[in-house]
C-alpha positions in Angstrom: -18.5 -6.0 4.3 -20.0 -8.0 1.3 -23.2 -7.2 2.6 -22.3 -3.0 2.4 -21.4 -4.0 -0.9 -23.8 -6.3 -2.4 -21.2 -8.5 -2.6 -18.6 -6.4 -4.8 -15.8 -5.7 -2.0 -14.7 -1.9 -1.0 -13.0 -0.5 -3.4 -10.3 1.2 -0.4 -9.8 -1.0 2.3 -8.2 0.9 5.1 -6.2 -1.6 7.2 -5.3 0.3 10.8 -5.2 -2.1 13.9 -1.9 -3.5 11.9 -3.7 -7.2 13.2 -2.5 -10.2 11.9 -5.8 -12.3 11.1 -6.9 -8.8 9.5 -3.7 -7.9 7.6 -4.7 -12.1 6.5 -8.1 -11.3 5.5 -7.6 -8.1 3.5 -8.2 -9.2 -0.1 -11.4 -10.6 1.2 -13.1 -7.2 1.5 -12.0 -5.9 -1.6 -13.4 -5.1 -4.5 -11.3 -6.3 -8.0 -8.5 -3.4 -8.5 -8.9 -1.7 -5.3 -6.4 0.2 -3.0 -5.6 -1.5 0.1 -3.7 1.1 2.4 -1.7 -0.2 5.0 -1.6 1.7 8.0 -1.1 -0.6 11.0 2.0 -2.3 12.4 2.2 -5.3 13.8 4.9 -6.8 15.4 6.5 -9.2 13.4 6.0 -10.7 9.5 2.0 -11.1 8.8 0.8 -13.8 6.2 -1.1 -12.5 3.6 -2.3 -14.6 0.7 -1.1 -13.0 -3.0 -2.2 -14.9 -5.0 -6.0 -13.3 -4.0 -4.7 -9.5 -3.8 -2.9 -10.3 -7.2 -6.4 -12.6 -8.9 -7.9 -8.9 -7.5 -5.4 -6.8 -9.2 -5.1 -4.8 -5.5 -2.9 -1.6 -5.0 -0.9 -1.3 -1.9 -0.5 1.2 0.1 1.8 1.6 2.4 2.1 4.1 6.2 5.3 4.7 8.5 4.0 6.5 11.0 5.0 6.7 14.7 2.3 6.0 17.3 0.6 8.7 18.6 1.1 11.1 15.7 -2.4 11.4 14.8 -3.6 14.0 17.4 -1.0 16.4 16.0 -2.0 16.1 13.0 -5.2 17.1 13.1 -4.2 19.6 14.5 -1.7 20.7 11.2 -4.4 19.8 9.4 -7.1 22.6 11.1 -3.9 24.8 11.2 -4.0 25.3 7.8 -0.1 24.3 8.8 -0.2 20.8 6.6 -1.6 20.9 4.0 -3.1 17.7 2.0 -4.0 16.0 -1.5 -7.2 16.6 -2.7 -8.6 13.2 -2.7 
């Protein structure tokens, strides 16, 4: 990530695996003022460097979803039955 962003980090970080090492290092890949979206759900509590996240003023968005919902959601979006906010 550092090489791709000239060392700045990403403005938006999606963690989709729920893997503890990915969650633990999330702040390393985020730019100052970034938004981190936690999609993946670990089986139990996952460690995170809160001080690093606070120092970068990362905003966290969390999502609760059930497994195997992505195909259905994509079908609803493409059919126009589910509206999405402008990005």
